[in-house]
C-alpha positions as CSV (number, residue, x, y, z in Angstrom):
1,M,-34.2,-149.0,-1.1
2,G,-33.8,-145.1,-1.5
3,S,-31.2,-143.2,-2.3
4,L,-28.5,-142.1,0.4
5,S,-26.8,-138.9,0.4
6,A,-24.8,-137.3,3.0
7,K,-22.2,-135.1,3.5
8,V,-19.9,-135.6,6.2
9,I,-17.5,-132.8,7.6
10,F,-14.9,-134.7,9.9
11,S,-13.1,-132.8,12.6
12,P,-11.2,-134.3,15.6
13,S,-14.5,-134.4,17.9
14,N,-16.7,-136.4,15.8
15,A,-17.1,-138.5,18.6
16,N,-19.3,-136.4,20.9
17,T,-21.5,-136.3,18.4
18,N,-25.2,-137.6,18.9
19,P,-24.6,-141.2,17.1
20,F,-28.0,-142.9,17.7
21,R,-29.1,-140.3,15.3
22,L,-27.6,-142.1,12.6
23,H,-28.8,-145.5,13.4
24,Q,-32.1,-145.3,14.7
25,H,-34.7,-146.5,12.0
26,H,-37.8,-144.7,13.7
27,L,-36.6,-141.2,13.3
28,S,-38.3,-138.9,10.8
29,L,-36.5,-137.8,8.0
30,P,-34.4,-135.9,6.4
31,L,-32.0,-136.0,9.2
32,D,-29.8,-133.3,10.6
33,V,-27.4,-133.8,13.3
34,R,-25.0,-131.6,14.5
35,P,-22.3,-132.3,17.4
36,T,-22.5,-129.8,20.8
37,T,-18.9,-129.0,20.2
38,S,-17.3,-126.1,18.7
39,N,-14.6,-128.2,16.9
40,A,-16.6,-130.6,15.0
41,A,-19.5,-130.8,12.5
42,L,-21.2,-133.9,11.2
43,R,-24.5,-132.8,8.9
44,C,-26.4,-135.5,7.2
45,S,-29.0,-135.0,4.1
46,L,-30.5,-138.4,4.5
47,A,-33.5,-139.5,1.6
48,T,-34.4,-142.9,2.3
49,P,-36.9,-144.9,3.9
50,P,-36.7,-145.6,7.5
51,S,-36.2,-149.3,7.0
52,A,-33.0,-148.3,4.9
53,L,-31.6,-146.1,7.6
54,H,-30.2,-148.4,9.9
55,S,-29.1,-150.7,7.4
56,A,-26.6,-148.0,5.8
57,L,-25.8,-146.6,9.1
58,I,-22.9,-145.0,9.7
59,D,-20.2,-143.5,11.1
60,L,-18.0,-144.5,8.3
61,P,-15.3,-141.8,6.8
62,S,-16.5,-141.6,2.9
63,S,-13.5,-143.1,0.9
64,S,-11.7,-139.2,0.4
65,S,-11.8,-138.9,4.4
66,R,-10.5,-142.3,5.0
67,P,-7.1,-142.4,6.5
68,A,-4.9,-142.7,4.2
69,P,-2.0,-145.3,4.7
70,S,1.3,-143.9,6.7
71,S,4.2,-144.2,4.5
72,S,6.1,-147.1,6.6
73,S,3.3,-149.7,6.1
74,S,2.8,-149.4,2.7
75,N,4.4,-148.4,-0.9
76,S,3.1,-145.1,-2.6
77,N,2.4,-147.0,-5.2
78,D,0.1,-149.5,-4.0
79,P,-3.5,-149.0,-5.0
80,P,-5.8,-148.2,-2.0
81,P,-7.4,-150.6,0.1
82,P,-10.9,-151.4,-1.4
83,P,-14.1,-149.4,0.4
84,P,-16.4,-151.5,2.4
85,S,-19.3,-153.3,1.1
86,P,-22.6,-152.1,1.6
87,L,-24.4,-153.3,4.6
88,P,-27.5,-155.8,3.6
89,H,-30.8,-154.1,4.0
90,K,-33.0,-155.4,6.7
91,E,-36.9,-154.8,6.3
92,N,-38.5,-152.6,9.0
93,T,-41.0,-155.4,10.5
94,A,-43.9,-153.8,12.4
95,P,-45.0,-155.7,15.3
96,N,-47.8,-158.3,14.9
97,W,-50.2,-157.2,17.1
98,N,-54.1,-157.7,17.4
99,L,-56.5,-155.3,18.4
100,F,-56.5,-155.9,22.2
101,Q,-52.6,-155.6,22.0
102,R,-52.3,-152.0,19.5
103,V,-55.0,-150.9,22.5
104,A,-52.4,-151.9,25.2
105,A,-49.8,-150.8,23.5
106,S,-51.2,-147.3,23.6
107,A,-52.6,-147.4,26.8
108,L,-49.1,-148.6,28.3
109,D,-47.6,-146.0,26.2
110,A,-49.3,-143.9,28.1
111,A,-48.7,-144.6,31.6
112,E,-44.8,-144.7,30.4
113,K,-44.9,-141.3,29.7
114,A,-47.1,-139.8,32.2
115,V,-46.4,-141.9,35.4
116,V,-43.0,-143.7,34.7
117,Q,-41.3,-140.7,33.5
118,G,-42.9,-138.2,35.8
119,L,-41.6,-140.6,38.4
120,E,-37.8,-140.1,37.2
121,K,-38.1,-136.5,36.4
122,R,-38.6,-136.0,40.3
123,H,-35.0,-136.8,41.0
124,P,-31.7,-135.9,39.0
125,L,-29.7,-138.6,37.6
126,P,-26.5,-140.1,39.4
127,K,-23.9,-139.7,37.2
128,T,-23.6,-143.7,37.0
129,A,-26.9,-143.4,35.7
130,D,-26.7,-140.4,33.5
131,P,-26.1,-140.9,29.6
132,A,-25.0,-137.7,29.2
133,V,-22.1,-139.2,31.4
134,Q,-22.3,-142.8,30.8
135,I,-22.0,-143.2,26.8
136,A,-20.3,-139.6,26.1
137,G,-17.5,-139.0,23.9
138,N,-15.5,-142.8,22.9
139,F,-17.8,-144.0,25.5
140,A,-20.0,-143.3,23.0
141,P,-21.9,-146.2,20.5
142,V,-21.0,-146.9,17.1
143,A,-22.5,-148.5,13.9
144,E,-22.0,-151.5,12.6
145,H,-19.3,-152.3,10.2
146,P,-19.0,-154.2,7.8
147,V,-15.6,-156.3,6.8
148,Q,-13.0,-154.3,5.7
149,H,-10.0,-155.8,4.1
150,E,-6.1,-154.7,3.4
151,L,-6.0,-152.0,6.8
152,P,-3.4,-150.0,6.5
153,V,-0.3,-151.4,9.0
154,R,2.3,-149.5,10.8
155,G,5.2,-151.6,11.3
156,R,5.4,-155.5,11.0
157,I,3.1,-158.0,12.1
158,P,4.4,-161.0,13.7
159,K,3.9,-164.3,11.5
160,C,2.4,-166.2,15.1
161,V,-0.3,-163.6,15.2
162,E,-2.9,-165.4,13.0
163,G,-6.4,-165.6,13.7
164,V,-8.9,-163.1,15.0
165,Y,-8.7,-161.0,17.6
166,V,-12.4,-160.4,19.2
167,R,-13.6,-157.7,21.7
168,N,-16.9,-157.3,23.3
169,G,-18.4,-153.8,24.4
170,A,-21.3,-152.2,25.3
171,N,-23.0,-150.4,22.2
172,P,-27.0,-149.3,22.9
173,L,-28.9,-149.3,19.5
174,F,-31.4,-146.9,20.9
175,E,-31.0,-143.7,22.8
176,P,-31.6,-143.8,26.6
177,I,-34.9,-142.8,27.2
178,A,-34.2,-142.7,31.3
179,G,-31.5,-143.6,33.3
180,H,-28.4,-145.5,31.8
181,H,-25.7,-147.3,33.2
182,F,-22.3,-148.0,30.7
183,F,-23.0,-151.8,31.4
184,D,-26.4,-151.6,30.3
185,G,-25.4,-151.1,26.2
186,D,-26.3,-153.7,23.9
187,G,-23.0,-156.2,23.3
188,M,-21.3,-155.5,20.3
189,I,-17.9,-157.3,19.1
190,H,-15.2,-155.5,17.3
191,A,-13.5,-158.5,14.9
192,V,-9.7,-157.9,13.5
193,R,-8.6,-160.8,11.4
194,I,-4.9,-161.2,10.6
195,R,-3.8,-163.8,7.6
196,H,-0.1,-164.0,6.3
197,G,0.2,-160.4,7.5
198,L,-2.9,-158.3,6.0
199,A,-5.8,-157.4,8.5
200,S,-9.5,-156.9,8.3
201,Y,-12.0,-155.1,10.6
202,S,-16.1,-156.0,11.3
203,C,-18.1,-154.9,14.2
204,R,-21.5,-156.3,14.6
205,Y,-24.2,-156.9,17.4
206,T,-24.8,-159.9,18.9
207,R,-28.5,-160.3,18.1
208,T,-29.8,-161.3,21.6
209,S,-33.5,-161.9,22.3
210,R,-33.9,-158.3,23.8
211,L,-32.3,-156.3,20.8
212,V,-34.4,-158.3,17.8
213,Q,-37.4,-157.4,19.6
214,E,-36.9,-153.8,20.6
215,E,-35.1,-153.5,16.7
216,V,-38.8,-154.3,15.3
217,L,-40.4,-152.5,18.2
218,G,-38.1,-149.3,17.3
219,R,-37.5,-148.3,20.7
220,P,-35.9,-149.1,24.1
221,I,-38.4,-151.4,25.9
222,F,-36.8,-154.0,28.2
223,P,-35.6,-152.7,31.4
224,K,-31.8,-151.7,32.1
225,A,-30.7,-153.1,34.9
226,I,-28.4,-150.6,36.3
227,G,-29.6,-147.4,34.8
228,E,-32.9,-147.7,35.4
229,L,-33.8,-150.4,38.2
230,H,-33.6,-148.0,41.5
231,G,-36.1,-146.6,43.5
232,H,-39.9,-146.5,42.8
233,S,-39.4,-145.3,39.3
234,G,-37.3,-148.4,38.7
235,I,-40.6,-150.9,40.4
236,A,-42.7,-148.8,37.9
237,R,-40.4,-149.8,34.8
238,L,-40.6,-153.4,36.1
239,L,-44.5,-153.5,36.6
240,L,-44.6,-151.8,33.0
241,F,-42.1,-154.5,31.5
242,S,-44.4,-157.3,33.4
243,A,-47.7,-155.8,31.7
244,R,-46.2,-155.7,27.8
245,G,-45.5,-159.1,28.6
246,L,-48.6,-160.5,29.8
247,C,-50.3,-158.8,26.8
248,G,-47.9,-160.5,24.3
249,L,-46.4,-156.9,23.4
250,V,-42.7,-158.6,24.4
251,D,-41.1,-161.7,25.2
252,P,-39.2,-162.6,27.9
253,S,-38.7,-166.1,27.9
254,H,-36.0,-165.9,25.4
255,G,-33.7,-164.5,27.8
256,M,-33.3,-160.5,28.6
257,G,-29.4,-160.0,28.7
258,V,-27.6,-158.3,26.3
259,A,-24.4,-160.3,25.8
260,N,-22.1,-157.4,26.0
261,A,-19.4,-158.1,28.4
262,G,-17.1,-161.6,28.1
263,L,-15.9,-163.7,25.5
264,V,-14.6,-167.3,25.6
265,Y,-13.9,-169.6,22.8
266,F,-14.9,-173.3,23.5
267,N,-16.3,-176.3,22.3
268,D,-15.3,-175.0,18.8
269,R,-17.6,-171.6,19.7
270,L,-17.3,-168.4,20.3
271,L,-19.5,-167.2,23.1
272,A,-20.5,-164.0,23.8
273,M,-21.7,-163.3,27.6
274,S,-23.1,-161.1,30.0
275,E,-23.9,-162.6,33.6
276,D,-28.1,-162.0,33.5
277,D,-28.7,-164.6,30.8
278,L,-27.4,-167.8,28.6
279,P,-24.4,-167.1,26.2
280,Y,-24.7,-166.4,22.8
281,Q,-23.1,-168.1,19.8
282,V,-21.2,-166.0,17.4
283,R,-19.9,-167.3,14.0
284,I,-16.8,-165.8,12.6
285,T,-16.9,-166.4,8.7
286,E,-14.1,-167.1,6.5
287,A,-14.1,-163.4,5.4
288,G,-14.5,-161.8,9.0
289,D,-17.7,-160.8,9.5
290,L,-19.8,-161.7,12.6
291,Q,-23.0,-163.5,12.5
292,T,-24.9,-164.3,15.6
293,V,-26.0,-168.1,15.7
294,G,-28.1,-167.5,18.6
295,R,-29.0,-168.6,22.2
296,Y,-26.6,-171.3,23.0
297,S,-27.7,-173.9,25.8
298,F,-25.2,-176.4,25.5
299,N,-27.8,-178.8,23.6
300,G,-30.3,-177.7,26.5
301,Q,-27.7,-178.5,29.2
302,L,-27.9,-175.2,30.7
303,Q,-30.9,-173.4,31.8
304,S,-29.3,-170.7,34.1
305,A,-27.4,-167.8,33.3
306,M,-23.3,-168.3,33.5
307,I,-21.2,-165.2,34.7
308,A,-19.1,-163.4,32.4
309,H,-15.3,-165.0,33.2
310,P,-15.6,-168.7,32.8
311,K,-12.1,-170.5,33.1
312,V,-10.8,-172.9,30.6
313,D,-8.2,-175.1,32.5
314,P,-5.0,-174.7,29.4
315,E,-4.0,-178.6,30.5
316,T,-7.6,-180.6,30.6
317,G,-9.6,-178.0,28.4
318,E,-12.6,-178.1,30.7
319,L,-14.7,-174.9,31.1
320,F,-15.8,-174.1,34.6
321,T,-18.0,-171.0,35.3
322,L,-20.7,-170.0,38.0
323,S,-24.1,-168.5,37.9
324,Y,-25.6,-166.3,40.7
325,D,-29.3,-165.4,40.8
326,V,-31.0,-162.0,42.8
327,V,-34.0,-163.7,43.5
328,K,-34.0,-166.8,44.7
329,Q,-32.2,-169.9,46.0
330,P,-29.8,-171.2,45.6
331,Y,-28.2,-167.9,45.1
332,L,-24.7,-169.3,43.4
333,K,-24.5,-172.7,41.2
334,Y,-20.8,-173.6,40.4
335,F,-20.7,-176.0,37.2
336,S,-18.2,-177.2,34.7
337,F,-18.4,-178.1,31.0
338,K,-15.9,-181.3,29.1
339,P,-14.0,-180.3,26.4
340,D,-16.7,-181.4,24.1
341,G,-19.9,-179.6,25.8
342,T,-20.8,-181.9,28.5
343,K,-22.2,-180.3,31.8
344,S,-21.7,-181.3,35.3
345,A,-24.3,-181.4,37.9
346,D,-24.9,-178.1,39.6
347,V,-23.4,-177.2,42.7
348,A,-25.9,-175.3,44.7
349,I,-23.3,-173.0,47.2
350,P,-25.1,-171.4,50.1
351,L,-24.7,-167.9,50.8
352,E,-26.9,-165.7,52.8
353,Q,-27.9,-162.9,50.3
354,P,-27.7,-162.6,46.6
355,T,-24.0,-161.0,46.1
356,M,-22.7,-159.8,42.8
357,I,-19.7,-162.5,41.5
358,H,-18.3,-161.2,38.7
359,D,-15.1,-163.1,38.2
360,F,-13.5,-166.5,40.2
361,A,-10.4,-168.1,39.8
362,I,-9.4,-172.4,39.3
363,T,-6.4,-173.8,40.6
364,P,-5.5,-177.4,39.4
365,R,-7.3,-178.8,42.3
366,F,-9.8,-176.3,43.2
367,V,-12.4,-173.3,42.6
368,V,-11.8,-170.2,44.5
369,V,-15.0,-168.1,45.0
370,P,-15.1,-164.5,46.4
371,D,-18.1,-163.4,48.5
372,Q,-17.9,-160.1,48.8
373,Q,-19.6,-157.0,50.2
374,V,-21.6,-156.1,46.9
375,V,-24.8,-157.3,47.5
376,F,-28.5,-157.4,46.0
377,Q,-30.8,-155.9,48.6
378,L,-34.4,-155.7,46.0
379,H,-36.1,-154.0,49.1
380,Q,-33.9,-151.0,48.8
381,M,-35.8,-149.7,46.0
382,L,-39.1,-149.5,48.3
383,R,-37.1,-146.9,49.8
384,G,-36.0,-145.2,46.8
385,G,-32.6,-146.6,46.7
386,S,-30.6,-149.0,44.1
387,P,-31.0,-152.8,44.8
388,L,-27.3,-152.7,43.9
389,V,-25.5,-152.0,47.6
390,Y,-22.1,-152.2,49.2
391,D,-22.8,-153.6,52.6
392,S,-20.1,-152.8,54.9
393,T,-21.3,-154.8,57.4
394,K,-20.7,-158.0,55.6
395,T,-16.9,-159.8,56.1
396,P,-15.3,-160.6,52.2
397,R,-14.7,-163.7,52.5
398,F,-12.9,-166.8,49.7
399,G,-14.6,-170.2,49.5
400,V,-12.2,-172.9,48.3
401,L,-14.0,-175.7,46.7
402,P,-12.3,-179.1,45.3
403,R,-13.5,-178.6,41.7
404,Y,-14.9,-182.1,40.9
405,A,-16.7,-182.0,44.2
406,T,-20.3,-182.9,43.9
407,D,-21.9,-181.0,46.6
408,A,-20.6,-177.4,48.6
409,S,-19.9,-179.8,51.9
410,P,-16.1,-179.6,51.4
411,I,-16.1,-175.8,50.7
412,R,-13.6,-174.5,52.8
413,W,-14.3,-170.3,53.6
414,V,-11.1,-168.1,54.2
415,E,-11.9,-164.6,55.6
416,A,-10.4,-162.4,53.1
417,P,-7.6,-159.4,54.4
418,P,-8.9,-156.1,55.7
419,G,-10.0,-153.8,52.5
420,C,-10.1,-156.5,49.9
421,F,-12.8,-156.5,47.3
422,C,-11.6,-158.1,43.7
423,F,-13.7,-157.5,40.9
424,H,-11.7,-159.4,38.6
425,L,-9.4,-162.4,39.4
426,W,-6.1,-162.7,37.6
427,N,-5.1,-166.1,38.6
428,A,-4.7,-168.5,41.7
429,W,-2.1,-171.1,42.1
430,E,-1.5,-174.0,44.7
431,E,1.3,-173.5,47.2
432,V,1.6,-177.0,48.8
433,E,4.6,-176.7,50.9
434,T,2.6,-174.1,53.5
435,N,-0.9,-175.5,52.2
436,E,-1.6,-172.2,50.8
437,V,-3.8,-171.1,47.7
438,V,-2.5,-167.4,46.5
439,V,-5.1,-165.7,44.5
440,I,-4.2,-162.4,42.0
441,G,-6.7,-159.7,41.7
442,S,-7.0,-156.0,41.5
443,C,-9.0,-154.7,45.2
444,M,-10.8,-151.8,44.6
445,T,-12.1,-149.2,46.7
446,P,-14.5,-148.1,47.3
447,P,-16.4,-151.6,46.3
448,D,-19.2,-149.9,44.7
449,A,-17.3,-147.3,42.8
450,V,-18.5,-148.8,39.4
451,F,-22.3,-148.5,40.4
452,N,-23.0,-145.6,42.8
453,D,-21.8,-142.1,43.1
454,T,-18.8,-141.6,45.6
455,S,-16.3,-138.8,46.8
456,V,-13.8,-141.6,47.7
457,P,-11.1,-141.5,45.6
458,F,-10.9,-144.8,43.2
459,R,-8.0,-147.2,43.6
460,T,-7.8,-150.6,42.4
461,I,-4.3,-152.2,43.8
462,L,-2.9,-155.7,42.0
463,S,-2.5,-157.6,45.1
464,E,-1.8,-160.8,46.3
465,I,-4.2,-162.5,48.9
466,R,-2.8,-165.9,50.5
467,L,-5.5,-168.3,51.9
468,D,-4.2,-170.8,54.2
469,L,-6.3,-173.9,54.3
470,G,-4.6,-175.2,57.7
471,T,-5.7,-172.4,59.8
472,G,-8.1,-170.7,57.9
473,K,-6.7,-167.3,57.8
474,S,-5.2,-164.9,55.2
475,S,-2.9,-162.4,54.3
476,G,-2.6,-160.0,51.5
477,R,0.3,-157.9,49.8
478,E,0.4,-154.7,47.3
479,I,2.1,-156.2,44.4
480,A,2.4,-152.7,42.6
481,P,0.8,-149.8,45.0
482,G,0.2,-146.3,43.8
483,L,-0.8,-147.9,40.2
484,N,-4.4,-148.0,39.2
485,L,-4.5,-151.6,37.5
486,E,-7.4,-153.3,36.3
487,A,-9.1,-155.4,33.1
488,G,-6.1,-157.8,32.1
489,M,-4.7,-161.3,32.2
490,V,-2.0,-163.8,32.6
491,S,-1.0,-165.9,29.8
492,R,-3.8,-168.5,29.2
493,K,-0.9,-171.2,29.4
494,K,-0.4,-170.3,32.8
495,L,-4.1,-170.0,34.4
496,G,-4.5,-171.8,37.5
497,R,-0.5,-172.3,37.4
498,K,1.9,-170.2,39.2
499,S,2.7,-167.1,36.8
500,R,5.3,-164.2,37.1
501,Y,3.5,-161.8,35.0
502,A,0.3,-159.9,34.5
503,Y,-0.7,-157.9,31.6
504,L,-3.1,-154.8,33.4
505,A,-4.3,-151.7,32.0
506,V,-3.7,-148.4,33.7
507,L,-6.8,-147.2,34.7
508,E,-5.9,-143.4,34.8
509,P,-7.5,-141.1,34.5
510,W,-10.4,-143.6,35.7
511,P,-12.6,-144.5,34.2
512,K,-10.1,-144.3,30.7
513,V,-6.9,-146.7,30.3
514,S,-4.1,-144.1,29.8
515,G,-1.5,-147.3,28.6
516,V,-0.7,-151.0,29.2
517,A,1.7,-152.4,32.0
518,K,3.3,-155.7,32.8
519,V,4.0,-156.2,35.9
520,D,6.4,-159.5,37.8
521,L,4.4,-160.9,40.2
522,G,7.1,-161.8,42.7
523,T,9.1,-158.5,42.4
524,G,7.0,-155.8,41.8
525,E,8.4,-154.7,38.8
526,V,6.5,-152.8,36.3
527,K,6.9,-152.2,32.4
528,K,4.8,-149.7,30.9
529,L,3.6,-148.9,27.4
530,V,1.8,-145.4,27.9
531,H,-0.4,-144.6,25.0
532,G,0.7,-140.9,25.1
533,E,-1.3,-137.5,25.3
534,G,-5.4,-137.7,24.5
535,C,-4.9,-141.5,23.4
536,Y,-6.8,-144.4,25.5
537,G,-7.3,-148.0,25.5
538,G,-8.6,-150.7,26.7
539,E,-7.8,-154.5,28.6
540,P,-4.7,-156.0,26.9
541,F,-5.3,-159.5,25.5
542,F,-1.6,-161.6,25.8
543,V,-0.7,-164.2,22.8
544,P,2.2,-166.5,23.2
545,S,4.5,-166.7,20.4
546,G,4.0,-170.2,20.2
547,N,7.5,-171.4,19.1
548,G,7.7,-174.5,21.1
549,G,7.4,-175.5,24.8
550,G,10.8,-173.8,25.5
551,E,9.7,-170.2,25.3
552,E,9.8,-167.9,28.3
553,E,6.5,-166.7,29.9
554,D,6.7,-163.6,28.3
555,D,7.4,-164.9,24.9
556,G,4.6,-163.2,22.8
557,Y,2.6,-160.7,22.0
558,V,-0.1,-158.0,23.7
559,L,-3.0,-157.4,21.6
560,T,-5.1,-154.2,22.5
561,F,-7.5,-151.2,21.0
562,V,-6.4,-147.6,21.4
563,H,-8.1,-144.5,20.3
564,N,-6.7,-141.2,19.3
565,E,-9.4,-138.7,21.0
566,A,-7.9,-135.6,18.9
567,T,-7.8,-137.4,15.5
568,A,-10.5,-139.6,16.2
569,Q,-8.5,-142.6,14.9
570,S,-8.4,-146.0,16.6
571,E,-6.2,-148.6,16.4
572,L,-4.9,-152.3,16.9
573,L,-1.5,-152.2,19.0
574,I,0.7,-155.5,18.8
575,I,3.2,-155.1,21.4
576,E,6.1,-157.3,22.0
577,A,5.9,-158.0,25.5
578,K,9.3,-158.5,26.7
579,E,9.9,-155.2,26.4
580,M,6.9,-153.2,25.8
581,K,7.3,-151.9,22.7
582,V,4.7,-151.2,19.8
583,E,5.6,-154.3,17.4
584,A,3.1,-153.3,14.7
585,A,-0.4,-150.7,14.5
586,I,-3.4,-151.5,12.2
587,K,-5.1,-148.5,11.3
588,L,-8.9,-149.3,11.9
589,P,-11.8,-147.9,9.4
590,S,-14.1,-147.0,12.1
591,R,-14.0,-145.5,15.6
592,V,-13.8,-148.7,18.2
593,P,-15.3,-147.4,21.5
594,Y,-13.9,-148.0,24.9
595,G,-15.3,-151.2,25.6
596,F,-14.7,-154.7,28.3
597,H,-13.2,-158.0,27.6
598,G,-11.6,-159.9,24.5
599,T,-10.1,-162.8,23.2
600,F,-7.8,-164.1,20.4
601,I,-8.9,-167.2,18.5
602,S,-5.7,-169.0,16.3
603,S,-6.6,-169.7,12.7
604,K,-6.3,-173.3,13.6
605,D,-8.9,-172.9,15.9
606,L,-11.1,-171.2,13.5
607,Q,-10.6,-174.1,11.1
608,A,-12.5,-176.0,13.5
609,Q,-15.2,-174.0,14.1
610,A,-18.5,-175.1,14.7
């Protein structure tokens, strides 16, 4: 491994620096990185072979620039935390291609440059596919970070918060060469391990089949479902990828997913998910690092993708989930797993057209399936458009299916109230007296705001939707009108049962998160923790205190990452849930980009990890 020398000048805005030049091993050296903003500077002089560059990564502060512990978190005589250990060396393995494959690769690369990129240049990228918009600022990717222990803590970490908080997110390994949506990035998990009041941090890519192949090839090859696959250029990219597959230059048979959205701990395994593939098992090491075990099929039982939001029943320990297909019928399947990982038979749920179903809900007796207006129409690509569209002619509805049904015949469809499109559902429960199923979700307008450019103001309002199973009618009310709330949860102990509180991200200004809201679902009362000027966070995660069976529903703590865009400092906040006040803040050694969903795994559960 060659020598690595770097001079790094950190200033408040180095989040705007191009991060790809720090971690793409195929770039020529020496490397000179200059940020685009006047108030930041980052210059690196690297003398190292390409195979070592990606391993050494590194947007990490040097020991001299690492944030010092605050006076309230440690004694001034305490020794500084140890520096991070170096990342393991990764060999730059070239593709083992025969003569035909090398010729085919050159020809297809030339076709991509001449034809595909030519088609893409004819039309300006919409904001929802423009990398300069989608991965700017703290949406930009970071490098992997090895475990760093004994992080500075402001305040006191509660004794009940003992385990590891993990959060998933999109973190593209390579700089996009065409359109890119934030959802398209490679999955990276950020982990904060807490033991005996001390905290460590690491972040690692989930090493999907897609990422591993692109890492060997040294550039992005797999098509990006949202950013690239639109119009004639999208068709051309699909044909190009198919040709590369036929020539053996890539292998899509082991999945094409990015595993960047959801996380669930089930059957003694941490699973990383995106709805375009099987989940990936990731192991948390004793030291607090992350290791990808591999694509997980539940011992060969699972042959289709899973959505990113499976539900684990807090009483039975079963996992319930959905799988949707955009090409062939059945467009939607429902299935479940026993606590030991034994899978049920698939239940095909009939839909007239393939529909994006990102989330659903459970009750003790039912699963609640949204069939909404964002659908897949692949023929729109022939007309130059996106295959993911808002169908304003479609009437949204909810399907209520007995959760142990063996087929879809007993499903009851109930039309949703006007203007109802829920990207996420936070909970559902049954009210036997009125024969209703109550669904709690955030109603988003316009429904395709996440995927397509629109001039309509963005709203996502926490709402209650009541489905009358007797009359087949529904009603709805806004619980917290005037406040954009997304990304959150109810207590896991209350999943599928009537809950009083929800903890949600304040999505203002869209698409950033300016605070955390605790909402009383009955009264609509809101308690907010605002992160402060220039500080933005992500999804809150509620951890019960676990003091016994008699604690109140909000007896616990809320965990969330927060980033200060002025200082480029990221922290994990631990918030006392009753009063919504910060109990502790863990300073992190690396910038944590804005991301998606997380979970908390207790130390007790970690001991049983497979």
